[in-house]
N, C-alpha and C positions, 0 to 999 in steps of 0.2 A: 509912235505913229504906226498905223496899220498899213500893211501892204498885201496885195493879192499877187500870188504867183500863178500865172496861167501856164499849166504844164502842157507843152505842145509836142505831140508825137509826130512821127514821120513815117508814112506808109512804106517808103523805100528803104528805110534804115533796117539794119540787122540788129535786133534786140537780144539775140541769144547770149551775147556776152555782157549784157548790162547787169550791174550790181543790183541786188534787191533793194527796194525802197524802204523796207521796215527799219533798218538801222538808222537811216536819215530821220525818219519819223520819231524814233526813240530818242535820238540825240537832241533834235530841235524841240521836241515836245516835252517828254518826261524829264530830260536832264537839264535843258537850258530854259524851258518855258517860253520859247520864242514862237513856236508853231501853236496857234490857237486851235485850229481845226482845218479840215480839208476833206476832199472826197474824189474818187474816180468818177468819170462820166462814161455812159454807154457810147458805143462807136458811132461815128457820124452817119453811117448808113441807117441807123435807127432814129435819127433826129427828125423833127418836123419843123419846117420854117413857116412862119405866119406873117402875112402882110395884110394890111387893110387899105383898100383903094376905093374911093367913092362910097364908103360905108360898107363895102363888101369884104368879107373875110376870105382871104386867099390862102389856102393851105397847100404846102408843097412837101412831099416826103423827101427827106434828105437834108444835107447841111446847107447853110446860107451860101457858101462858096465851095466849089469843087477844087480843092487844092491837095497837094500831097501832105501838107502839114495841117494838123487839126488840134483842137483843145481836148486833151485826154483827161484833164482833171484840174483841180485847183487846190491851193493851200493859202490860208490866211496867217500872216506873220505879224508879230508886234515887235518892231525894231526901233532903235533910237535914230538911225539914219538910213538913207538909201544904200549907202555903201555896205552896211551890215546886212540889209536885205539881199543885195547882190551876192555877197559872200555866201549867204545861206542857199541862194538859188544855184550857185555854182557847184555846191556839194550835192545837189539832187542828182540821182543816177540818170534821169531822163535827159539832163543837160548834155550828157556825153553822146547821145544819139539823136536828140531833137533840139528843143529850145525851151527856155524859161523866160516868159515875159513878166517883168516886175512892174507893178503899177501901184502908186500910193492912193490911199483913200482920200476923199475930200474931208477936210477938217472943219466943216461948217456945223458940226453938232457937238454937244457936250453931254454925253449920256451920264457920266459920273456926276456932273453938276446937277442934272435933272433928278437923279436919284437922291442926292443930298437935299435938294429942294423939296422932294417928296417926303423925306424924313422930317424936314422942318415943318411941313404941313401937319404931321402927326403931333408934333410938339405944340403947335398953336391950337389944334383941335382939342388936345387934352386940357390945356389951360382954360379954354372956353367951354369945355364940356359939350362940344359940338359933334354929335354922333354922325350927322350927315357929312360933315367935312372930313371926318376920319375915314368913314366908309368909302368915300370917293377915291381914296388911295389904294383900295383893294380891288382885285378882279372878282367878278361874280362867282367864279369857281374856286376861290381861295381856300387853301387848307392851312389852318392855324392850330397849333397846340397852345391852348390858352391856360395860363397859370391859375386862374380862378376855378374854372370847371375841372381842371386836371385832365381834360379829355381833348381829343382832336375835334375841332370845329370845321365842318365841311360846308362851304358856301357862305355868301355874304350875310344872309339872314341869321344863320347860326352864330356867326361871329358878332353881329350886332347885339344879339341877345346876351352873349357872354360879356360884352363890354358894358352893356346897360346894367347887368347884375353887379359887375365890379364897381361901377361908379355909384351904385345905390348904397354901397358900404362906406362911401366917402362924402365928406361935407366940404363944399367950396371948391375952388380951383385945384387943379392937379399940375404940379410943376414937373415937367419932364426935361431932364438934362442929359444930353448925350456926352458921355465922358470920352468915348473912343469910337470912331466909326471908320471901318476899313471897307472899301468897295472894290469889287472886281467885276469888270464889265466885258461881255463878249458882244457879238452882233445883236442878238435879240434876247439874251438872258443875262442876268447879273445876280451877284450875291453880295451880301454885306454881313459883317460881324461887328457887333457893337456892345458896349457896356452902357446901360441906360439907368440913370438914377431917377427914381420917382419919389416925390415928396408931396404929402397931402395930410389932411386931418380926417381921421376915421369918424364915422357917425357917432361913435361913443365919446368923441372928444379927444381921444389919444392921438398922438402924432404917428404918422407913417413915414418912414424914410428907408427905402430899400433900393438895392442895385441889382439889376437883372442883366443876364447875358442874352442877347437877342440875335438870332440868325435868321436872315430874311432872303427869300428868293424873289426875283423880279422878272417880268416878261414885258417886252416891248409890244404895246397894243396900238397900232396905228402910229400916231405922232406923240404918244406919251407912254410912260412906264407905269405898270401896276404891280402891286404886291400879289404874288400867287402862292407863296408859302412863308410861314413865319413860325419860329419856335422860340418860346420865351422860357427861360429857366430862372426862377427866383427862390430866395430862402423861404422857408415855411413861416407863415404868419397865422397864428391861431385866430386873431381878430377877423381876418378876411374869411377864414373857413367858417367861423360862427355866423357871419353875415349871409352865408349861402343857405343856412338851415331855415 
């Protein structure tokens, strides 16, 4: 489960003796993999408070509430329990002079499941040779290293041309089998690593059976995920290369 730590500073506290934050970030992030990301915020005096009343936008310079305590930054943690998140918060140096508010994220979303369903769409699109269905999985500005062209394809139209070129060397449906799919999701970006087996019949009548290593980057776009980067590494096949000429 994900938790947000609201790092609350105190204007009246003496921070001169506070330990540096960097060791906490190193331990929770690089060593334990609990801290996903975080950032400091500018001081409350530089904040702008916005309200809308009767359709009018009311802007006030300064924080929402004038208090001695203020949100100085935030950290996003991924912990098994609230107790683990509280333990991590207690080790934060600001906890010794201010306060750490720990709040769990709502668990009404399933981003990993959405990404796995997106991958299943690619499998169905390959089987049906449906280019529109496949391209719908990608962002307009996608960057793909395509195994057929051997070059990076920038943008959805370039990717579509590369896919059409590859399918022109094949006859009939293409069976795409994901042997292993590992997904890592953050707030708005995700990565997956997979072994993908592709089976088809070449236009020459010879069988094609190859396994590729596919690394994919995703970005949350509104209420859905899209592929923004993909790198596919496959064994060399002379038949496909000849089909490009």
